[in-house]
C-alpha positions as CSV (number, residue, x, y, z in Angstrom):
1,M,6.6,-43.8,111.0
2,E,6.1,-46.7,108.6
3,E,4.2,-45.8,105.4
4,N,1.7,-48.6,105.7
5,K,1.3,-48.6,109.4
6,P,-2.3,-47.8,110.6
7,R,-2.5,-44.5,112.5
8,L,-4.8,-43.7,115.4
9,F,-5.8,-40.2,116.5
10,L,-7.6,-39.2,119.6
11,N,-10.5,-36.8,118.9
12,M,-12.4,-35.1,121.6
13,I,-14.9,-32.2,122.0
14,V,-14.4,-30.2,125.2
15,A,-16.0,-27.0,126.5
16,D,-13.8,-24.0,127.2
17,F,-14.7,-24.2,130.9
18,E,-13.5,-27.8,131.4
19,Q,-11.0,-28.2,134.2
20,P,-7.5,-28.7,132.8
21,Q,-6.6,-31.2,135.4
22,M,-9.4,-33.5,134.4
23,L,-8.4,-33.3,130.7
24,K,-4.8,-33.8,131.6
25,R,-5.7,-37.1,133.3
26,A,-7.6,-38.2,130.2
27,L,-4.8,-37.3,127.9
28,N,-2.1,-39.0,130.0
29,S,-4.1,-42.2,130.0
30,I,-4.2,-42.4,126.2
31,I,-1.1,-40.5,124.9
32,K,1.1,-43.6,124.5
33,F,-1.5,-45.3,122.3
34,V,-2.2,-42.6,119.7
35,D,-0.3,-40.9,116.9
36,G,-1.8,-37.6,117.5
37,I,-4.5,-35.5,119.2
38,V,-7.3,-33.4,117.7
39,I,-9.4,-31.4,120.2
40,G,-12.5,-29.4,119.3
41,V,-12.9,-26.6,121.9
42,T,-16.4,-25.2,122.2
43,Y,-17.2,-21.7,123.5
44,T,-20.3,-19.7,124.0
45,E,-19.2,-16.1,123.7
46,K,-15.5,-15.5,123.1
47,Q,-13.0,-17.9,121.7
48,P,-10.4,-18.9,124.3
49,D,-7.0,-17.3,123.7
50,E,-3.6,-18.9,124.1
51,N,-3.3,-17.7,127.7
52,S,-6.2,-19.9,128.7
53,P,-5.1,-22.8,131.0
54,L,-7.0,-25.2,128.8
55,I,-5.3,-24.1,125.6
56,K,-1.9,-24.0,127.2
57,L,-2.4,-27.6,128.3
58,L,-3.4,-28.7,124.8
59,Q,-0.4,-27.0,123.3
60,K,1.9,-29.0,125.7
61,Y,0.4,-32.2,124.2
62,K,0.9,-30.8,120.7
63,A,-2.8,-31.2,120.0
64,K,-4.4,-29.8,116.9
65,I,-7.0,-27.4,118.3
66,V,-10.2,-26.6,116.4
67,Y,-12.6,-23.9,117.8
68,F,-16.4,-24.1,117.5
69,K,-18.9,-21.6,118.8
70,W,-21.6,-23.5,120.6
71,V,-25.1,-23.0,119.3
72,Y,-28.0,-23.9,121.6
73,D,-30.5,-25.4,119.1
């Protein structure tokens, strides 16, 4: 990557119960236009583990995954 080239990252917040197929369609539609993906995954009780279909999908896209416990305020 050129040093002075502007970079664009996709940032999304998704709930741990999102359907992986819906997220896959969204990622496929943008992947060729971005330099990277950062996804915040919210959860209410237990942080999703690596066996979760959602997390497996995000790993396939080499997304940086950030976890956030959802607070109802």
